[in-house]
C-alpha positions as CSV (number, residue, x, y, z in Angstrom):
1,M,-37.7,-21.9,-23.0
2,T,-37.2,-25.6,-21.3
3,T,-34.5,-25.9,-18.5
4,A,-32.4,-28.5,-20.8
5,L,-32.1,-25.5,-23.5
6,V,-31.2,-22.8,-21.2
7,D,-28.4,-25.4,-19.9
8,N,-27.3,-26.4,-22.6
9,R,-26.8,-22.2,-23.7
10,V,-25.2,-21.4,-21.5
11,L,-22.4,-24.2,-21.4
12,S,-22.3,-23.5,-25.0
13,M,-21.0,-20.2,-24.1
14,V,-19.3,-20.8,-21.1
15,E,-17.1,-24.3,-23.8
16,R,-16.7,-21.0,-25.7
17,R,-14.8,-19.4,-23.3
18,L,-12.3,-22.0,-22.3
19,R,-11.8,-22.0,-25.8
20,D,-10.9,-18.5,-25.9
21,A,-8.9,-18.8,-22.6
22,E,-5.5,-19.3,-22.4
23,A,-5.7,-21.6,-19.7
24,P,-8.4,-23.8,-19.7
25,F,-10.0,-26.1,-17.7
26,N,-11.5,-29.5,-17.1
27,L,-15.5,-28.6,-16.4
28,R,-18.2,-31.3,-14.8
29,L,-21.5,-30.3,-14.1
30,W,-23.7,-31.4,-11.5
31,N,-26.1,-33.3,-14.7
32,G,-23.0,-35.6,-14.9
33,K,-22.3,-33.2,-18.7
34,G,-18.5,-32.0,-18.9
35,F,-16.4,-30.7,-21.6
36,S,-12.6,-31.3,-21.8
37,P,-10.1,-28.8,-23.4
38,A,-7.5,-30.5,-26.2
39,A,-4.8,-30.5,-24.2
40,P,-4.5,-32.3,-20.8
41,S,-5.1,-29.2,-17.9
42,P,-3.7,-29.9,-13.5
43,V,-7.2,-27.6,-13.3
44,T,-10.8,-29.3,-12.7
45,L,-13.8,-27.4,-11.6
46,T,-16.7,-28.8,-10.9
47,V,-20.4,-26.7,-10.8
48,N,-22.3,-27.8,-8.3
49,S,-25.7,-26.4,-9.7
50,R,-27.0,-24.1,-12.6
51,Q,-26.9,-20.6,-11.1
52,A,-23.0,-21.2,-10.8
53,L,-22.7,-22.1,-13.9
54,I,-24.3,-19.5,-15.3
55,N,-22.3,-17.2,-13.2
56,L,-19.5,-19.0,-14.7
57,A,-20.4,-17.7,-17.9
58,R,-20.5,-13.6,-17.3
59,P,-17.7,-14.7,-14.7
60,S,-15.2,-11.9,-12.4
61,L,-12.6,-13.5,-10.1
62,G,-14.5,-12.3,-7.3
63,K,-17.4,-13.8,-8.1
64,L,-15.2,-17.1,-8.7
65,A,-14.3,-16.3,-5.2
66,K,-17.6,-16.5,-3.2
67,S,-19.1,-19.5,-5.6
68,Y,-15.8,-21.7,-4.2
69,V,-16.3,-20.0,-0.6
70,E,-20.0,-21.2,-0.7
71,G,-19.0,-24.2,-2.2
72,E,-21.6,-23.8,-5.7
73,I,-18.1,-24.8,-6.7
74,D,-15.4,-27.5,-6.2
75,L,-11.8,-26.5,-7.3
76,E,-8.5,-29.3,-8.3
77,G,-5.3,-28.5,-8.4
78,N,-3.3,-26.9,-7.4
79,F,-4.0,-23.6,-5.9
80,R,-1.4,-21.4,-8.3
81,D,-2.6,-23.7,-11.6
82,V,-6.2,-22.5,-10.7
83,L,-5.1,-18.6,-9.9
84,R,-3.8,-18.7,-13.5
85,V,-6.4,-20.3,-15.2
86,G,-8.8,-18.1,-13.3
87,E,-7.6,-14.9,-14.3
88,S,-7.2,-15.9,-18.0
89,L,-10.9,-17.2,-17.7
90,V,-11.5,-13.6,-17.2
91,A,-9.0,-11.9,-19.1
92,R,-11.5,-9.7,-21.8
93,Q,-13.8,-8.6,-18.7
94,H,-11.2,-8.1,-15.7
95,S,-10.1,-5.0,-14.7
96,V,-7.3,-4.9,-12.5
97,Y,-8.4,-1.3,-10.0
98,H,-12.1,0.0,-9.5
99,A,-12.7,3.3,-8.4
100,R,-14.1,3.1,-4.9
101,S,-16.7,4.3,-3.5
102,H,-16.1,9.0,-2.2
103,A,-19.2,7.6,0.3
104,W,-17.5,8.0,3.5
105,K,-18.9,5.5,6.4
106,W,-18.0,7.0,9.2
107,W,-18.7,3.6,11.2
108,R,-16.8,1.7,9.5
109,H,-13.4,2.4,11.2
110,S,-15.0,3.5,14.9
111,R,-13.4,1.9,18.1
112,T,-16.5,-0.8,17.7
113,A,-16.3,-1.4,14.1
114,D,-12.9,-2.5,14.2
115,R,-12.6,-4.2,17.1
116,R,-15.7,-6.4,15.5
117,S,-13.5,-6.6,12.0
118,I,-10.0,-7.3,14.1
119,E,-12.8,-10.2,16.2
120,H,-14.0,-11.3,12.6
121,H,-10.6,-12.4,10.8
122,Y,-8.2,-13.1,14.3
123,D,-10.5,-14.5,17.4
124,V,-11.5,-18.0,14.7
125,S,-9.1,-20.1,16.7
126,N,-5.7,-19.6,17.6
127,D,-4.5,-23.2,17.0
128,F,-6.1,-22.7,13.4
129,Y,-3.5,-20.2,12.6
130,A,-0.7,-22.1,14.4
131,L,-1.1,-25.0,11.9
132,W,-0.3,-23.1,9.4
133,L,1.7,-20.1,10.2
134,D,5.3,-20.2,11.5
135,R,7.0,-21.4,14.5
136,N,6.6,-18.0,15.9
137,R,3.2,-16.9,14.7
138,V,3.9,-14.4,12.3
139,Y,0.9,-12.5,11.0
140,S,2.2,-11.4,8.1
141,C,5.4,-10.7,5.7
142,A,8.5,-12.7,5.8
143,Y,12.0,-12.1,4.8
144,F,13.7,-14.3,2.9
145,R,17.6,-13.7,1.8
146,Q,18.2,-16.9,0.3
147,P,14.4,-18.4,-2.3
148,D,15.4,-21.8,-0.4
149,D,14.7,-20.5,3.5
150,T,12.3,-21.9,5.3
151,L,9.0,-20.1,6.9
152,D,9.9,-20.1,10.4
153,Q,14.0,-18.9,9.2
154,A,12.1,-16.1,7.3
155,Q,9.9,-14.8,9.6
156,E,12.7,-15.0,12.4
157,Q,15.1,-12.3,10.1
158,K,12.3,-10.7,9.6
159,L,12.0,-10.1,13.4
160,D,15.6,-9.4,13.1
161,H,15.6,-7.2,10.0
162,I,13.1,-4.8,12.1
163,C,14.9,-4.5,15.4
164,R,18.1,-3.4,13.5
165,K,16.4,-0.9,11.2
166,L,15.2,0.6,14.2
167,M,18.6,0.3,15.9
168,L,17.1,-1.5,19.6
169,K,19.1,-1.5,22.4
170,P,18.7,-2.5,25.7
171,G,17.1,-0.5,28.0
172,E,14.7,1.0,25.1
173,R,10.6,1.2,25.5
174,L,9.2,-1.0,22.4
175,L,5.6,-0.2,21.9
176,D,3.8,-2.8,19.0
177,I,0.4,-1.3,17.5
178,G,-1.4,-5.1,16.2
179,C,1.3,-7.1,18.1
180,G,-0.8,-10.6,17.0
181,W,0.3,-13.6,18.3
182,G,4.0,-11.5,20.1
183,G,6.9,-12.9,17.6
184,L,8.0,-9.1,17.8
185,I,8.1,-8.2,21.4
186,L,8.5,-11.4,22.5
187,W,12.1,-11.5,19.7
188,A,12.2,-7.8,20.7
189,V,12.9,-8.6,24.0
190,R,14.9,-11.5,24.3
191,H,17.6,-11.0,22.2
192,Y,17.6,-7.3,22.2
193,G,17.0,-6.2,25.5
194,V,14.2,-4.3,25.5
195,E,11.2,-3.1,27.5
196,A,8.3,-4.1,25.6
197,L,4.2,-3.3,25.3
198,G,1.7,-5.0,22.5
199,V,-1.7,-3.7,22.0
200,T,-3.7,-5.7,19.8
201,L,-8.1,-5.9,19.6
202,S,-7.9,-10.2,19.7
203,R,-9.2,-11.7,22.8
204,D,-7.9,-14.7,21.3
205,Q,-4.7,-13.2,20.3
206,H,-4.6,-11.7,23.8
207,E,-4.7,-14.7,25.9
208,Y,-1.7,-16.7,23.8
209,V,1.1,-13.6,24.6
210,S,-0.1,-13.5,28.2
211,A,0.1,-16.9,28.2
212,R,3.9,-17.3,26.4
213,I,5.2,-14.2,28.7
214,A,4.7,-15.8,31.7
215,E,6.0,-19.6,30.4
216,L,9.2,-17.1,28.9
217,G,9.7,-15.8,32.3
218,L,9.4,-12.2,30.5
219,A,6.7,-10.7,33.1
220,G,8.4,-7.4,34.2
221,R,9.7,-6.5,30.8
222,C,7.4,-7.3,28.0
223,E,3.4,-6.4,28.4
224,V,0.3,-7.5,26.5
225,R,-3.0,-5.2,26.1
226,L,-6.1,-6.0,25.4
227,Q,-6.4,-2.2,23.5
228,D,-6.9,0.2,20.8
229,Y,-4.0,1.7,20.5
230,R,-5.3,5.1,19.7
231,D,-6.3,4.5,23.6
232,V,-2.6,4.4,25.0
233,P,-2.4,7.5,27.1
234,D,-0.5,10.1,25.7
235,D,1.9,10.8,28.3
236,E,2.9,6.9,27.7
237,R,6.7,8.1,25.6
238,F,8.7,5.3,23.7
239,D,12.0,5.2,22.4
240,K,10.4,2.9,19.4
241,I,7.3,2.3,17.5
242,A,6.4,-0.3,15.3
243,S,3.1,-1.5,13.9
244,V,2.9,-4.4,11.3
245,G,0.4,-5.6,9.5
246,M,-2.3,-3.7,11.5
247,F,-2.3,-0.2,9.0
248,E,-4.2,-1.6,5.9
249,H,-7.3,-1.6,9.4
250,V,-6.8,2.6,9.7
251,G,-9.3,3.3,6.7
252,R,-7.0,6.6,4.4
253,R,-9.2,8.7,6.2
254,N,-7.6,8.3,9.2
255,L,-4.0,8.1,8.6
256,A,-3.4,11.5,9.5
257,G,-4.7,10.7,13.2
258,Y,-3.2,7.6,13.4
259,F,0.4,9.3,12.4
260,S,-0.2,12.1,15.0
261,K,-0.6,9.4,17.3
262,I,2.1,7.8,16.7
263,H,3.9,11.2,16.8
264,R,3.0,12.0,20.3
265,L,3.7,8.6,21.7
266,L,7.1,8.8,20.8
267,R,10.3,10.3,21.9
268,P,12.0,13.3,20.3
269,G,14.4,11.1,18.5
270,G,13.0,8.2,18.5
271,L,11.8,5.8,15.3
272,V,8.7,4.5,13.8
273,L,8.8,1.5,11.6
274,N,5.3,1.1,9.4
275,H,4.9,-2.2,7.2
276,G,1.9,-2.1,5.4
277,I,0.4,-3.7,2.7
278,T,-0.5,-1.0,-0.4
279,T,-1.9,-0.8,-3.7
280,N,-0.4,0.1,-6.9
281,S,-2.8,2.1,-8.2
282,L,-2.1,5.8,-7.8
283,R,-5.8,6.4,-7.9
284,D,-6.2,4.5,-4.6
285,A,-8.7,2.7,-6.6
286,Q,-9.2,-0.9,-4.7
287,L,-8.7,-3.7,-7.1
288,G,-11.2,-4.6,-9.8
289,G,-13.1,-7.8,-10.6
290,G,-15.5,-7.7,-7.5
291,I,-11.9,-9.1,-5.5
292,G,-12.2,-6.0,-3.7
293,E,-16.0,-6.3,-2.7
294,F,-15.1,-10.0,-1.9
295,V,-12.4,-8.9,0.7
296,D,-14.5,-6.8,2.2
297,Q,-17.4,-8.9,2.6
298,Y,-15.9,-12.3,3.8
299,V,-11.8,-11.5,4.8
300,F,-11.3,-7.8,6.4
301,P,-14.3,-6.0,6.8
302,G,-13.2,-1.8,6.5
303,G,-9.7,-2.9,5.3
304,E,-8.5,0.0,2.2
305,L,-5.2,0.2,1.2
306,T,-3.9,2.5,-0.2
307,H,-0.1,4.1,-2.4
308,V,3.0,4.5,-0.5
309,T,3.2,7.8,-1.5
310,A,0.1,8.5,0.1
311,V,1.5,7.0,3.0
312,I,4.7,8.8,3.0
313,E,2.5,12.2,2.7
314,G,0.7,10.7,6.2
315,M,4.0,11.0,7.7
316,S,5.3,13.4,6.8
317,R,2.1,15.6,7.8
318,Q,2.5,14.6,11.3
319,G,6.1,15.6,10.5
320,L,7.4,12.5,11.0
321,E,10.4,12.3,8.7
322,V,10.6,9.1,6.2
323,W,14.8,8.2,5.8
324,D,14.6,4.6,4.9
325,A,11.0,2.9,2.5
326,E,11.6,-0.7,1.4
327,C,9.5,-2.4,-1.0
328,L,8.5,-6.2,0.0
329,R,5.8,-7.3,-2.5
330,P,8.4,-10.2,-3.9
331,H,9.3,-11.3,-0.5
332,Y,4.5,-12.0,0.3
333,A,3.8,-13.4,-2.9
334,R,6.7,-16.0,-1.2
335,T,5.0,-16.4,2.2
336,L,1.6,-16.1,1.4
337,W,1.9,-19.1,-1.0
338,H,3.6,-21.4,2.2
339,W,0.9,-21.2,3.6
340,V,-1.5,-22.0,1.1
341,D,0.5,-25.0,1.0
342,R,0.6,-26.1,4.7
343,L,-2.9,-25.1,5.2
344,E,-3.7,-27.0,2.2
345,A,-1.2,-29.7,3.5
346,R,-3.8,-29.8,6.8
347,R,-6.4,-29.2,5.5
348,G,-8.8,-31.9,7.3
349,E,-7.6,-30.6,10.7
350,A,-8.3,-27.5,9.5
351,R,-11.4,-27.9,8.5
352,A,-13.0,-29.8,11.8
353,M,-11.6,-26.8,13.6
354,V,-13.2,-23.9,11.5
355,G,-15.6,-25.4,8.9
356,E,-15.5,-26.0,4.9
357,K,-16.3,-22.6,4.6
358,R,-13.8,-20.8,6.8
359,L,-11.0,-22.9,5.2
360,R,-12.3,-22.1,1.9
361,T,-12.1,-18.3,2.4
362,W,-8.6,-18.6,4.3
363,L,-7.8,-20.3,1.4
364,I,-8.6,-18.4,-1.8
365,Y,-7.7,-15.3,0.3
366,M,-4.4,-16.4,0.6
367,A,-3.8,-17.7,-2.8
368,G,-5.6,-14.6,-4.3
369,S,-3.1,-12.0,-2.4
370,A,-0.1,-14.3,-3.8
371,H,-1.0,-13.7,-6.9
372,A,-2.3,-10.4,-6.9
373,F,1.2,-9.1,-4.7
374,T,3.3,-11.6,-8.0
375,R,1.4,-9.5,-10.6
376,G,1.9,-6.1,-9.0
377,W,-1.4,-5.2,-8.6
378,I,-0.8,-4.8,-4.0
379,S,2.8,-4.0,-2.5
380,I,3.9,-3.9,0.6
381,Y,6.2,-1.7,2.2
382,Q,9.2,-0.9,5.5
383,L,8.2,2.8,6.0
384,L,11.5,4.0,8.2
385,G,10.3,7.6,10.0
386,V,12.0,9.6,13.0
387,K,10.9,12.2,15.1
388,M,13.5,14.8,14.9
389,Q,15.1,16.7,17.6
390,P,14.1,20.1,18.6
391,D,17.4,20.7,16.5
392,G,17.2,19.1,13.9
393,A,19.1,17.0,14.9
394,V,18.5,12.6,14.7
395,S,21.1,10.3,15.9
396,Y,20.6,7.2,12.5
397,P,23.7,6.2,11.0
398,L,24.6,7.7,7.6
399,T,24.8,4.2,6.0
400,R,22.1,0.7,5.9
401,E,25.4,-0.9,7.1
402,H,24.1,-1.8,10.4
403,I,21.3,-3.7,9.6
404,Y,22.9,-6.5,6.7
405,R,25.2,-6.9,8.8
């Protein structure tokens, strides 16, 4: 069978799939051929190779993402439309969840592996993240009081929301596990008068936060360490602990050790806020359609999501009583779309900093995550826990009014 005949047969299969899809798109091939739906479409997909066309005949969301990152296909159009079209294209084959392998790979969450995973994701370039994050460089779900809040407003509202939930008071010691670019510890020290320690495994983040602490004159009140949270000495006690956007790196089998460490570091009567992404699969399955594999290969090596019930159980088993749970799923979808729009707007600068492949990885990853939050495939929770006094006493208000004043 000639190559031309194979191409025509595969193209016919793709055309049939496009006609059946609820959200068709314009298709262009490397050889000048193409296909357009009857109704105009805002999305155009350009296939740059024969193998990419073959992949398109039996696509999955993971395959499409990988093909885009590797330059095998090009996408034109708003990413909201792109994701809607992509899901429609694979609708018949797409399974929201896929059973996770039961093979336990102990090395995935060793100290060395975790450090490499963090370096892979975060030590890209501080300037790259500055292109599309807010002015405080907060790389986690924002908190929108109004739909038209700016990203800067929403992220500062999130920082304050956490501080209010933790009831921070002057002179208290705060630990931020996975402190990122220091948004929370800097905010807490400046606005709530606490003494704060942030730990991170990212050298880029450590360098940036150290410089910000010196610039703001906060040395002695605020500290950042290039340190694994597991290595914070147990005799360093804290009144309050926060973990924001780091929990996804822990791994389900390490939940007991993670919350046990927090319990040991927390003073009796102290509070902990765990802010992390969760799966909405009660079986803790990973996202199907090759999405989980794509994220593991290109974005977050070793990342694992678990259901919120498992997180609550994990906290409870280590003596941390859960006092408050808040779902922020719509907030993260909105946050991610802000990031995608801001990165797209500065695409040329980003490409010069990190290259086309990494730029595409972040765009499709964040757009895909926004879509997954919107569809309810994944979620995110803030869980507030308390370490009771020996007599069971807890110094927490009877209502939540203090959070919203």
